[in-house]
N, C-alpha and C positions, 0 to 999 in steps of 0.2 A: 537472539534474533536481531538482525539489523533493523533499526528504526531511525529514519532520516528526518532531521529538522531541515526541511528543504528551503533553499534560498541562499543568499549571500549575506549572512547576518553580520559579518565583521570585516572591516577593512584590514588587509594584511599588515599594514603598518602599525595597527593598534592591537593585533592579536597577542594574547598571552594565555596561560593556563586558566586564569580566572574567567576570561571571556568564554572559553570552551566549557568550563564547568556549568555555565548557564544552560548549555545543551544537555549535559549529562544529568543535571538535577531535575529536569522535567521528564526523564525517562528515555530520552533519545541518546543514541550512541554513534550517530553519523551526522555530518553536515557537509555542505559544499563550501569550498574555500577558493576564491579567485585570488591568484597571486602570480607575480612575475619574478623572474630571476631565481637562480639556484639557491642563493643565500636566503631569499624570502621563503622559498619552498621548504627548506630545511627548518627554518624558524617556526613556520606554521606546523609542520609535522611534529617537531619536538614538543611544542606547546600542547598539541592535541594528545600526544602520548601521555604527557604529564597529567592531563585532565581525564584520561580514560575514554577518549572517543577516537573515531577514525574519520578520515577526510576523503571526499570525492574531489579530487584535485582538478580544479579548473584553471589551466595555466597555458598561456600562449608560448611559454618557454618550452613546455613539454611537447606541445603540438608542433612547434616550429623545428625542433631538432630532437626527436625522441631517441635516436640512436646514441646521442651524446649524453642527454640528461637522465633518461630513465635508469641506466645502469648505476647511477649514483644515488638513486632514491628507492629503487624497487624493493629493497629488503627492509625498508623502514616499517616498524609494526603499526604505525598509525595510518599507513596508506591503505585505502579501501578500493579505489577505482580511479580511472582517469575520465573526468567529465568531458564530453565532446559536444553535445547538442541537445536542444529541447524542441520537440515537435517539428522536426525537419520535414520538408516536402520531398516527394520522390526525386525531384530534379537534383537534390543534394546528395543522394545516396552513393553514387559512384565516388564522389570526392571524399565523403565521410568514410567510405569503405577503404579507400587508399590510405587515409590517415590511420584508421583502425588497424590495418594490417601491419603498418610500420610500427605502431605501438606494441602490438602483441607479438611481433617477431622478436622483440627484445625483452618482453615481459608477458608471458602467457599465464602467469599466476593471478594477475589482477584483471578484472573485466574493464571494458570501456562502457561508460554510462552515456546512453543516447535514449532520451525519453520520447515515447510516442504520445500523441493525443488519441482520444477514443473515437468512436463512430460519431460522425456529424452528418447533418442533413445535406450539405453540399460538399461531398468529398473532392470533387474536381477543383473547387475554389481553394479548399484548405490544403489538399495534399497532391493535387495534380493527377489523380487517378479516379476511376469510376467507383471502386468499392474498397471497403476497409480490408477485405481479404487480400486484394491486390497490393494494397499499401504494406501490410504486414509481410507478405511473402517476398516482395521486392526488397524490403529492408533486411529481412533475415538472409536473403541470398547475397546481398551486396555488402552488408556490414556485419562481420563476425564478432559481435561485441562481447559475447560470453555472458550477457545478462539482458533480459527484457524488462522494460519498465514503461508504464503508461499512466496518464492521468485522466480521470473523469471525476467531476464534482457533482454528485447525483441528487442532492436533496434540494428541492425547489419549493418556492411558494409563489402565488400570484404576486405581482409587483406591489410593493407597499412603500411607505414614506421613507424609511431608513432601514437598511438591512439589520441594524441592531435591535429594532423594535419587534414586538411579538406579531407574528403573522396572523392576520384576521381570517384566513382561510386555511383548510387542511393542507399539509405538506404533501408533495408528490415526489416520486422518484423519477429521475430522468429516464425516458423510455428505452434508451439504448445502452444504459450502464451495464446491465447484466449480459447483454449481447456482446459488449466489448470484453467483459471478463471471460465469457465463453470462448471467444476467438483467441485471446491471448493465452488462456489456460491450456487450450487444446494444443497450441504450438509449443508451449513450454513442455508439455508431456511428450509430444511427438519428437522433439529435437533434443530433449534432455538438457534444456537450458533453463535455469531458474528465472522467475519473474518477481518484480516488486510492484506494489500498487499504492495508490494515494487515498488520503482522506483530506477534505477541506477543513481547516481549523479556523478560518477567517470567513466573515461574510463577504460574498462576491456579488457585484452588480455589473454584469456585462452581457445580459440577454435582454432583448427588447420587451419581453413579456413576463419574465420571471426574475426572482432574486434567489440567491443562496443565503438564507438567514444565518445568523450566528449559531454554530452547532452547539448543542448541549452535550453532556457526557454520553447520553443515550445515542445521539446521532453520530458521534465519533465512533462509538462501538458498532453501530449498524454498518458503517462504512468499512471499518477494519476487520470485523469478524466475517463480513461477506468476502473480503479479499482473501482471508485465510482459508475460508471454506472452499474457495476455488483453487487453493494450492499455493498462494503467494508465500514466498520465502523471505520477504522483507517488506516493511511498511514505511510509508512516507507521509509527512504532513505539509500541506501548502497553506499558508506561507508563514514560516516561523518568525521572521523579522523583515518585513518589507522595507526596502531602502528609500523608496520615493512614492509619492502619491500618483495614482493613475488619473487619467482625465475624468473617470467616473467617481473618484474620491471614495473608493471602497476598501482598498487593501489595508490601509493603516488602522481602520476601525477594529479594535479588538484582537489584533494579532498577539500571540503569546509574549513577544518582546517588541517594544516600540523602537523606532529608529534611534531614539535617545538612550536606549538601554533600560527602559522601565519595564518591569514585569507586570503584565496585565492578567486579569482573572482567568483567561483562557489557558494561560501557562499551567495553572494548577489543575484545570479540567483535563488537559492533555496528560499531565503527570499521573493523575488518577487512572486514566484509561491505560496508559503504558504499564503501570504497575501490574494491572490485571493481565494484560496481554503477555508480558514477560513471565509471569507466574505460570501461565499455561503454554508457553512457547514450545516446550519439548514435544507436545502433542502434534504440532504442525511442522516443525523443522524436519526436513528429510522425508516428509510424507507426500504422496502424490494422489490426486483425485482418482477414484474408481467410478463413482457416479455422482452427478450433481443434478438435483431436481428441485422443483418449486411446487408448493401447495398454495391453494387460495387463488388469487388473481395471478395468472401466469405471465411473467414479463416477456416482452419481445425477444425472440431468438433463443428461448430456453425450453426445457422439456418439463412436462407435468409429472409430478410424483405419482407413482402407482405402488401401493403397498404390496401387491402380489409379486412384484419383480424387483423393487428398488431397495428393499431393506437388507442390511447385512444379516448373516445367519444368527448373530447373537441378540438381535432385536426380534422378539417373538410376536409383537404386535405394535402398531403405531397408528394413531388416529389424530390427524392434524385438524385444527380449527383456527383459521386465520392465514395471513400471508407469511409463509415460512420458507426459508431456504434449507434444504435437506441435503447433506453431503456425506459421502463415505470416502475416507482417506485411508491409504495403506502405506506402511513402512515395514518391509519384511513380512513377518507373520502377524504383526500388529495391525489391527483395524480400528479406525476411529469413526464414530458416528456423531456428526455435528448438526445441530438444529439452530438456526438463527431467526429471530423475529425481525423480518424486514419491513414490517408495517411502520412507517415513520410517525404514525399518529396514535396507535392503540396497542393494548395488550393482546397477544395471541396466546394460544395454549395448545398443548398436545397431550395425549394420554398414551402411555407405552408400557410394555412389559419386556423383561430381559431374561436371558439365559443365566444360570448360576455362574458366579465368578466375575461378571462384568463390573467394571468400576466406573463410578461417576466422578468427573474431574471438577472439583469446586473452583470458585473464582480465585482462591489463593494458591491453586495448583495442587493441593492435596487430593488424594484419591480415596474414596469410600465406596462400599458396595452400592451398586445401583438399586434404586427403589422402583418398584412398579407403582404406577399411578399417574396423576395429573401434574403437569408442569406448566403453570402459567408463566409467561415470559413478558417482561417489560420491553419497551422499544429498544431494539439493538442488542438485546441479550442473546447469549449463546449458551446452549446446554451441550455438554460434551460427554461421550461415553466411550470407553476403551476396552478392547478385548485383545488378548495375545494370540488368538486363534484356537485356543483350547478352552475358552470361556473366561479364563482369568486374565490378569493384567499385571 
């Protein structure tokens, strides 16, 4: 499964396989590399291949003359995509679409990476349109990227002294996070284009009333399992190695890799989460959502779970207690039932019974017969059950 250490962590002049292994060793297998010149591009791609990762290539050399440059690099095994833009407004779409068409005319095997922002309160100011639906549909029509990607960093606390300190009030989820996932997932299914989604791995302070505190392992899981339950085919972390301080002085605090190359504790938290996600990746890769519902407090823009109509046939009963995300995914004859505890503060639980032959997917990826009974879930945990359509798996 693609997992991106997002950012520009290394100067192209300094890159070697040892630098890129810092990406691989925390469980990521993609990163963004800014680089100019064909020789520099080849150097970075060769080092990435040696380290076992792939690059989202951010290069003015490629954008400036794709017809000349891309045929010389498009078959390199370390090339993942061509990075184009981050959170562009609607006014930029025609220009970005023209560049994208030139790139994909000479290489339709690799997507163009253009990342969307999520739903915001003032769409006109941020994006130049009235609604998020209009923004997505304009982007999809104008820019045939071959990949959808967006960022929302959803775990908030009331503003406190430093984002690294413990929040004194309960955490809350951003009100429009799941609505953004709903909109992107629906278009991914309808157009048969995969999407990737983000988790925040650093504390963020850029809201007048709230902070994103330093994520725990549980809060990283909450974000990434929610993305996967909505059908994401790739995951991303913001920001792996910030290059400079922002005016709010928040991005350097606690990033997995410091600008000086020092490994911070969040590096190993991310590694722990990635190990579990990759162990279960085969459940999600190639699967598409059939039904996505919510139990407990129902987030904005989502649908409430109803056991009479929303369970797959191999789940014979299901009683939720708490704020849960309930998803049914399908790949061919295989169906997957995923339950995520989306309460950022507390344990949730469900009680379920299953048809004979259903398998339970453990955190290490192994599969055992599903047990009837109660499943208490820590914050961010996901319980996964698989059927091949005949009860077994």
